[in-house]
C-alpha positions in Angstrom: -142.1 86.7 7.2 -139.9 83.9 5.9 -136.3 83.0 5.1 -134.8 80.7 2.4 -134.0 77.9 4.9 -137.2 77.3 6.8 -139.9 79.5 5.1 -140.9 80.7 8.6 -139.3 83.1 11.1 -140.6 83.0 14.7 -141.8 86.1 16.5 -142.2 86.9 20.2 -145.6 85.2 20.0 -143.9 81.9 19.4 -141.9 82.1 22.6 -142.4 78.9 24.6 -143.0 80.8 27.9 -146.1 82.5 26.3 -147.8 79.2 25.4 -149.7 76.8 27.5 -149.1 73.0 27.5 -151.4 70.2 28.3 -150.5 67.1 30.3 -152.7 64.7 28.2 -151.1 61.3 27.7 -149.2 61.2 24.4 -150.4 58.9 21.7 -147.9 57.0 19.6 -146.2 59.5 17.2 -147.9 62.4 19.0 -146.6 65.4 20.8 -147.5 67.6 23.7 -150.7 69.7 23.1 -150.2 73.4 23.2 -152.2 76.6 23.3 -150.7 79.4 21.2 -151.8 82.9 20.1 -151.2 84.2 16.6 -151.8 87.6 14.9 -153.7 87.8 11.6 -152.5 90.9 9.8 -155.0 90.8 7.0 -158.0 91.1 9.4 -156.5 92.8 12.4 -157.4 89.9 14.7 -155.8 87.3 16.9 -156.0 83.6 16.4 -156.1 81.0 19.2 -154.5 77.9 17.8 -154.7 74.7 19.9 -152.7 71.7 18.8 -154.3 68.5 20.0 -151.0 66.5 19.8 -152.4 64.1 17.2 -152.3 63.8 13.5 -154.5 62.7 10.6 -153.9 59.5 8.7 -152.0 61.6 6.2 -149.8 63.1 8.9 -151.3 66.5 9.2 -151.5 68.0 12.7 -155.0 68.1 14.1 -155.7 71.6 15.5 -158.5 73.8 16.8 -158.1 77.3 15.5 -160.3 80.2 16.4 -160.0 83.8 15.1 -161.0 86.3 17.8 -161.2 90.1 17.8 -159.0 92.1 20.2 -161.9 93.1 22.5 -163.2 89.5 22.8 -159.6 88.3 23.4 -159.2 90.8 26.2 -162.5 89.6 27.6 -161.2 86.1 27.7 -158.1 87.3 29.6 -160.3 89.2 32.0 -162.4 86.1 32.5 -159.3 84.1 33.5 -158.3 86.7 36.0 -161.8 86.8 37.4 -162.0 83.1 37.9 -158.5 83.0 39.4 -159.7 85.5 42.0 -162.9 83.7 42.8 -163.2 82.5 46.5 -164.3 79.0 45.6 -164.9 76.6 42.7 -166.5 78.2 39.7 -166.7 77.7 35.9 -167.6 80.0 33.0 -167.7 79.4 29.2 -167.2 81.5 26.1 -168.8 80.2 23.0 -167.2 81.3 19.7 -169.4 81.7 16.6 -168.4 82.6 13.0 -168.5 81.6 9.4 -165.4 79.3 9.1 -163.8 78.1 6.0 -164.5 74.4 5.5 -162.6 72.1 3.1 -164.7 71.1 0.2 -163.6 67.8 -1.5 -165.9 68.5 -4.4 -164.4 71.9 -5.2 -160.9 71.1 -4.0 -160.6 74.2 -1.8 -161.8 75.8 1.4 -165.2 77.6 1.2 -166.8 79.8 3.7 -169.8 78.4 5.5 -173.0 80.3 4.6 -174.3 79.7 8.1 -173.0 81.1 11.4 -171.6 78.1 13.3 -170.3 77.5 16.7 -166.6 77.2 16.0 -165.4 76.4 19.5 -165.8 76.9 23.2 -163.4 78.1 25.9 -164.1 77.1 29.5 -162.3 78.7 32.4 -162.7 76.9 35.8 -161.4 76.9 39.3 -161.4 73.4 40.8 -162.0 72.3 44.4 -158.2 72.2 45.0 -157.9 75.8 43.8 -156.1 75.1 40.5 -157.1 77.2 37.5 -157.8 75.4 34.2 -158.5 76.7 30.6 -160.2 74.1 28.3 -160.8 74.3 24.6 -163.4 72.2 22.8 -164.6 71.9 19.2 -166.9 69.4 17.5 -165.1 66.3 16.2 -161.9 67.2 18.1 -160.4 66.0 21.4 -161.0 68.4 24.2 -157.8 70.0 25.5 -157.3 71.1 29.1 -154.5 73.5 30.1 -153.8 73.8 33.8 -151.9 76.9 35.1 -149.1 75.6 37.2 -146.3 78.1 37.1 -142.6 77.4 36.5 -140.9 74.1 37.6 -137.8 76.1 38.1 -139.2 78.9 40.2 -141.7 77.3 42.6 -144.0 79.3 44.9 -144.2 78.0 48.4 -145.8 78.9 51.7 -143.6 78.5 54.8 -141.4 76.1 52.8 -144.3 74.0 51.6 -145.7 73.9 48.0 -148.9 75.8 47.6 -150.6 74.5 44.5 -153.6 76.7 44.7 -151.6 79.9 45.1 -149.1 78.9 42.4 -152.0 78.2 39.9 -153.8 81.4 40.8 -150.7 83.6 40.3 -149.7 81.8 37.1 -153.2 82.3 35.6 -153.3 86.0 36.5 -149.7 86.6 35.4 -150.3 84.9 32.0 -153.6 86.7 31.4 -152.2 90.0 32.5 -149.3 89.8 30.1 -151.6 89.0 27.2 -153.9 91.9 28.0 -151.0 94.3 27.7 -149.5 92.6 24.7 -152.7 92.3 22.8 -153.6 95.9 23.2 -150.2 97.2 22.1 -150.0 94.7 19.2 -153.4 95.9 18.0 -152.4 99.6 18.3 -149.0 99.1 16.6 -150.1 96.6 13.8 -153.6 97.8 12.8 -154.1 98.4 9.1 -157.2 99.0 7.1 -158.2 95.7 5.5 -158.7 95.4 1.8 -162.3 94.5 2.3 -162.9 97.7 4.4 -160.9 99.8 1.9 -162.9 98.5 -1.0 -166.2 99.2 0.8 -165.0 102.7 1.7 -164.0 103.6 -1.8 -167.3 102.2 -3.1 -169.3 104.4 -0.8 -167.2 107.4 -1.8 -167.8 106.8 -5.5 -171.5 106.5 -4.9 -171.6 109.6 -2.8 -169.8 111.4 -5.6 -172.3 110.2 -8.2 -170.0 107.8 -9.9 -172.2 104.8 -9.2 -169.1 102.7 -8.7 -167.5 103.8 -12.0 -163.8 104.2 -11.8 -163.8 102.0 -8.8 -161.0 99.8 -10.2 -158.9 102.9 -10.9 -158.7 103.5 -7.1 -157.7 100.0 -6.0 -156.9 96.6 -7.2 -159.7 94.3 -6.4 -158.9 92.2 -3.3 -160.6 89.2 -1.9 -163.1 89.4 0.9 -160.7 89.1 3.8 -163.4 89.8 6.4 -165.7 87.2 7.8 -166.1 84.6 10.5 -163.4 83.1 12.7 -161.8 79.8 13.1 -161.2 76.9 10.8 -163.5 74.4 12.6 -167.0 73.3 11.9 -168.8 73.1 15.2 -172.2 73.4 13.5 -174.7 72.7 16.3 -175.4 75.1 19.1 -174.0 73.4 22.2 -176.1 72.6 25.2 -175.5 74.4 28.5 -173.1 71.7 29.6 -169.6 71.9 28.1 -169.2 69.9 24.9 -167.6 66.5 25.0 -165.3 67.4 22.2 -163.0 70.3 22.0 -164.7 74.1 21.5 -163.9 79.1 21.1 -166.1 83.7 20.2 -167.1 84.6 16.8 -164.3 86.5 15.2 -165.7 88.2 12.1 -162.3 88.3 10.6 -160.8 84.9 9.7 -159.0 84.8 6.4 -158.5 81.8 4.2 -156.9 81.0 0.9 -157.5 77.8 -1.0 -155.0 75.4 0.7 -155.0 71.7 0.4 -156.2 69.9 3.5 -153.8 70.5 6.4 -154.0 70.9 10.1 -157.0 73.3 9.5 -159.0 70.8 7.5 -162.3 69.6 8.8 -163.3 66.0 9.5 -164.4 64.4 6.3 -167.4 62.8 8.0 -168.9 66.2 9.0 -171.1 67.8 6.3 -170.7 71.4 5.4 
């Protein structure tokens, strides 16, 4: 949705209270890193978009974006709640695989990777002090760490004293709980058959009716393949057991891409595709 002035109209998913913000030191000309969730209508999937707070030499924001299906997204929220409820320090990871679109300088457009790559990694951890942290890593990008702290204006205390552990635990469970309900309802209300699935369904019907695909174009206008892997990042080596040094999120078979010029979703030029 857009308007004549800005070309973009925010939705409830752009509300500041629903995002997470990192406390990483700001670089010159940078901005506070954030963790935001988007909805991809063409593929009935969510997209986790993490801004690193930095830009390329040409001024494009550097981000880590991972498409993720509704069930996997709900699993991530469940993982956050599970870690928040753990009796002691603990850490779990979710690796995200897919066939991302990678910018090709030779072709002047984004092309889908023929290989299934590790797009990114989410890590959910409970520290020794009881705070809950969600980290995002991807190859070639700075790892982002988001700590659940609760509101600065509505502080949780115990007998008049600040309780960091309790505040973090409640903030994590509240945030994850909201997104579990929101994601399920959004999926139910916004689901549409994708062009890719529609084309395949009609093709099967034509074959079943003995048409061998004839008349296929009479049933629909050919649409691009909007299915496929998730994320616009090229983490192309399976990570070791330890969390990657650079930023990292689960394969979402439904990341769409057009043929945009390099922007915040572009890959590092020094990483081959």
